[in-house]
N, C-alpha and C positions, 0 to 999 in steps of 0.2 A: 543789793543783786535784783534786777527786776525777775518775777517769773511770766513764760508767756504762757496763756492759756488755748491751747491747740482747737479750733472749732471740731465740733463732732462732725464726721462725714453723711453725709444726704445720698442715700445712693435712690438708686431712679424708683427704684419698687416703694420704697418708703414716700419718696416726697407723690409719686400717684396716688398712696395712700390718705397722704394728708391733704392734697390739692380736692380730692372727692368729699374727702370728710367738711373741708373750709364750705366748699361750694353747695352742699348738703344742706349744713347749718345757718349758712349765712349770705347766698346766695352769690357770694365774690367770686369773681372765675380766676383762679391765676393763670391758668393755661400752661403751655409748654414755657421751659427754659427759665421758670424764675427762682431754681433751687439757692442761689445766693441771698437772693430778698428773701426767701424763706428763711432763713437759716439766721441770716440778721435778725428778722423779725425773731423767729423761735431761741435760738440759742441762750438767751437769756432764761428761757424760762426751763430749759434743760435743766442750765448749771442751777438755778432756786430751787429744783427739786431734788436735783443730785441723780438724775436720767441720765443714761451712758451711752443709751441710742435713744434714733426718730422710731425705730420701732417697737422700741418700749414704750417711749412716750404716747405712740399711737395708743397702745394698748391701756396706757394709764387716762387718757381724756376721756378715751370712750368705755370706760369704766364706768360703771351706775353709780359705785359710790363715791367718783370724784368730777359730780357737775360741775363743782365749781371752777376747774380746771379749763373747761369750756369754755367758760366765760371769760377766763383769763387769756385764753388762746386765740379768740375774737378780737380780745382789746389787744394783743400785741402784734396781729397783722392788719388792725383796720388802720386806713387810713384818715387821717382827722386835720386838715390841713384846712384851713378857715380863716377869714376874719371880718373885720369890722365893715360893713357896707363894699362884700366881695357885688362885683357884677353890678357898682353902682346904680344904672339905668334903671335894675327893675328896682330900686326902692323908690325913684321919682314916679316910673308908672304907676305903682302901687298906693302911692300917694295922692297922684293927682288924676288918677282914672279909676281904680279898683276900688279905694274907700268912698270915693263919690258915691259910682253904683253902688253898692253894699249899700250906704245909708239912704239909699234915694228907695231901692228896696224895704227897707226894714222900718222905714218911716210909712209907707203906704200900705205895710204890714200890722201896723201900729207895736211892733216888737223893739226891745234895746238889745238884744243881744247879738252879741256876733264872734264869732269863732274860728281860729285860726290855729294849724297844725304845722309845726316847722320838720320835717321828719326826718332831717341828718342836723340834729343840733351840735353835733362835737361837743366842744370847748365850749358855746355861749353866744359867739358873737352873733351868728345869725338869727337867733330870737331876740338877743336884746337889741338890735340895729331895728327888727320890726316893732319890740315894744316901744323902744322910741320916737318911730316912725308914728306908730300910733297916735302917741301923746301930744307930739308935735302936730297930728292933723287935728284930733280935739281939743286940742287944749283948755280951756278952762269946762267947754262940755263933756271933757272925758270922766266925769264923775255921773253922771246922765245915762252912758253906757255901761253893758254889761258883757267886759272886753276880756276874754281867758286866749291863752295862746298857749296850745299845747308844743312841749319841742320835747323829742323823743329821739335814741341813739340805739343803736346796740351795744357801743362799747360803756360799760358803769365807771370805768376811769375818765372817761372825758367829763360823763355829766356830773361826776363829783365836782370837778373844778368847773363844769359851767354853773354848778348851782350857787358855788362859792361865789363867783361871779367877780371875782378879783385880777385884775391883769396890769402888767408892768406897764409900761410906757411905751415901749416896744409894739407891744400889741395894740395899744389906742390911740397910735398918730393917725389914724386913716378913719376915727371920729372928726367932724368939725368942731375947731373950738370951742363954739357958742355950746354945742350939743356938750361935751365935755365937760364944760363947766355948770352945766344946766343937770345932767342928768349921771355925773359920778362924783364920789367925794375920792379926792387925793389922800392917800394916807403914808406916811413913811416907812419903806420896807429896808432889809440888809442889805438889799443890791440897787437899792434908791425906790423913789417915789411908786407907788403903786398905786390903780384908780380902781374904787370898786362901786359896783353899779347902786344906784339908789333903789329904797326897796319903793317907789313908786313906779319904777318899770317894773319889779322884781316881782311884785303882787300879781300881773298881768301874766306871769307864764309859770306854765306846770311843767317840771321836768321827769319824765319816765323813762323807763329802758323798754325798748321795745326791738325786736326782730323785724325788719320787714317780710322774712320771709315765711312768717306764721299765716297759718291757714286763716286765721282767723284774728281781725284785731279787736282789743277789748275795748270800743267804743260805742256810744249808746246812740250818740246823734251823727249828723253830720257837718261838714266845715263848709265856710265862707272861701275860705281859702285854702292853698297848700303850700308850700315852698318844700320842692322834694329835689334840691339842686346835686351836684356832681356825686350821684348817690347810682343811677345807669352806667355812667362809664366805664363801672366794675363788674357790670353782669353782662351773659351773651343775651341775644335778643329774646330766645323763650322766656329769659328771667325778666327780661325790661318788660316783654308782652303781661306776664303773670301780675308786676309788680304794680304797674299802670291801671290795670283792671282793676284791684283791689282799692288804689287810689280813686281813681272814678267813683266806683260804690260808697267811699264814704267824702264825697264831694256834691254839693248841692248841686241841681239843677240852675244854670246862671252862673255856677261859683266858676274860682280861677285857677289852674295849675300852672306853679313858677320853676322850670327846668332850668338847667346849665345851656349856656349857650355852646356848650362841648358837647350838650345831649342833643337828639332826635327823638320825638316822639314815635312811637312805632306806627309806620304806617294804617296799621287795622282800625286805628282809633282815631284818623282825620275826619272821618264822617262825626264821630263824637265829639270833638272836640274845634272850636273856632280858634284859628291862631291870630293874635291881635297885635301880637309883636315880637320880638326875638325869643323863644323858649318862654311866650307868654300865652296861654291858651285859657280862652272860656269854656264850661261843657255848654252842650245844644240841651 
């Protein structure tokens, strides 16, 4: 006999308390009428904790003694869809225009240091795509350059997957075959072959947990380029402005910002950024 687990009801007052908490802690704006989505995302957390109501869960997650559950909640509600070479034209522009400009500037300044930031790393496909693009651009010259790519995400769960860097074929099929052969190790898996990113790519990337809503980021320097794609679509206009203001603070003059084609740069920053291509900007 199968047992049906009845979902815990989510009342309007409970919903309002939770979406305000989520907004305050992550910047994610669920808005109105997303009760079913929230129930689907948090229902497993209630069952895992043995919590009987969302009001009880709210009290649990806001208790100072349960800070780890706040991370679990953010992990549960975060949307982490990504893929290798998503919005492929961005990588073409990055390789053909951005890197050439960065190399020219660094050479003139007699420095070999290149720093980039992938601000929504999810399960790692984006930073690894960038790492491969960098290695493909520099080829045998790569060892002469000090290249580091910071990859951050609010979700510790997906960062664990990203750090491991192992994917089933369904996840790597968007990687061109020649690059799959060059930068991935094929290994047997329980459910078919899996592909692990090679160390020459992995050593370029540092994975760290970071909440983009933090007032101050733990960075000492600035970046030559920042990829912050498919993030602002979850934020309201005020939160978008605060985020872009912080991104620009850590972007070098002449540095590049990549957003998603479904995202628009807040109008207040248009004087500070020059649009070069769809969803590609250069800081003035």
